[in-house]
C-alpha positions, -999 to +999 in steps of 0.1 A: +339+618+801+362+590+793+366+564+818+399+570+836+417+537+848+440+540+875+474+537+849+462+566+829+450+590+862+489+609+865+486+611+827+450+629+828+459+648+860+487+660+842+467+671+806+443+688+827+465+710+844+486+718+808+452+724+794+443+751+820+477+769+809+470+763+772+439+780+762+422+758+734+442+727+739+427+697+721+428+671+750+410+645+729+436+645+703+467+646+728+450+615+746+441+597+711+482+603+702+488+590+735+471+561+730+481+558+691+519+558+706+511+534+734+495+510+710+529+513+684+550+505+713+532+476+723+531+463+688+568+467+683+578+451+716+555+420+710+569+418+673+603+423+683+597+395+712+579+374+686+608+372+662+638+370+687+624+335+693+636+329+655+667+348+660+653+376+642+642+411+647+614+431+625+643+446+599+661+412+591+624+397+588+613+426+567+645+418+546+639+379+540+603+384+532+617+410+504+641+387+491+619+355+492+595+377+473+619+391+447+622+359+430+661+364+426+691+386+442+692+424+449+717+451+454+719+463+488+705+500+472+676+480+459+669+462+488+672+492+516+644+512+491+625+480+493+626+481+532+625+517+537+659+519+557+690+539+550+716+521+530+741+518+561+713+502+579+705+477+552+744+469+559+741+459+592+709+442+589+726+419+555+759+412+579+737+397+608+715+373+582+753+364+567+764+352+600+735+335+606+736+317+570+700+332+561+715+353+529+749+352+509+763+381+491+782+376+457+794+398+432+769+416+412+771+399+372+758+433+360+778+457+378+813+434+395+818+467+416+788+462+433+771+428+455+739+411+454+721+399+483+701+365+478+688+343+507+704+305+512+685+276+512+683+279+555+673+317+548+644+301+525+636+273+552+636+296+581+609+323+563+587+290+550+587+278+590+582+313+604+552+324+582+523+298+592+531+310+630+538+346+623+503+347+603+483+329+629+492+353+658+485+386+636+453+371+629+450+362+666+461+397+677+429+409+653+403+385+665+382+406+683+373+430+658+348+426+629+360+425+596+343+460+591+361+471+622+392+463+608+388+481+576+375+510+596+410+511+615+428+509+579+409+538+570+414+559+603+451+550+603+456+563+566+440+594+575+460+599+602+491+587+583+484+615+560+490+641+586+514+628+608+544+645+591+530+678+606+546+661+641+581+666+624+579+695+605 
């Protein structure tokens, strides 16, 4: 039996009660999902707090990273696809980055009806300033795991990801 910490006592008791009501319930899978959800929430909160110090969010950071690696301007649609967000979401991200002076928009030279987005010198400087600290924090967050444990974790996440869509079907 797994160690039950006081913070998990109510959850454990609830799961035990539900398991009595639903025969065949896979309690370990439920515990694992709850742990994954908590881990995801903790990571998201930590990322958001970290990026907020730089006036960014995860989404804005992703846009800046794609743009700096693109080597040139991108259309909003291509940028939305690269960041895996809806086009309307991209409009909001770009608006905030534009107000901050990190990106600029101009007419698309290939299609005057649309825009392209590119980093400003301020945006490039912000990313270059942020990256060493960001990458160091990422490395330190996994310092307690060996390289093999990290690889095993990645492998397990890929296995889960292959089936996670069943949650929304």
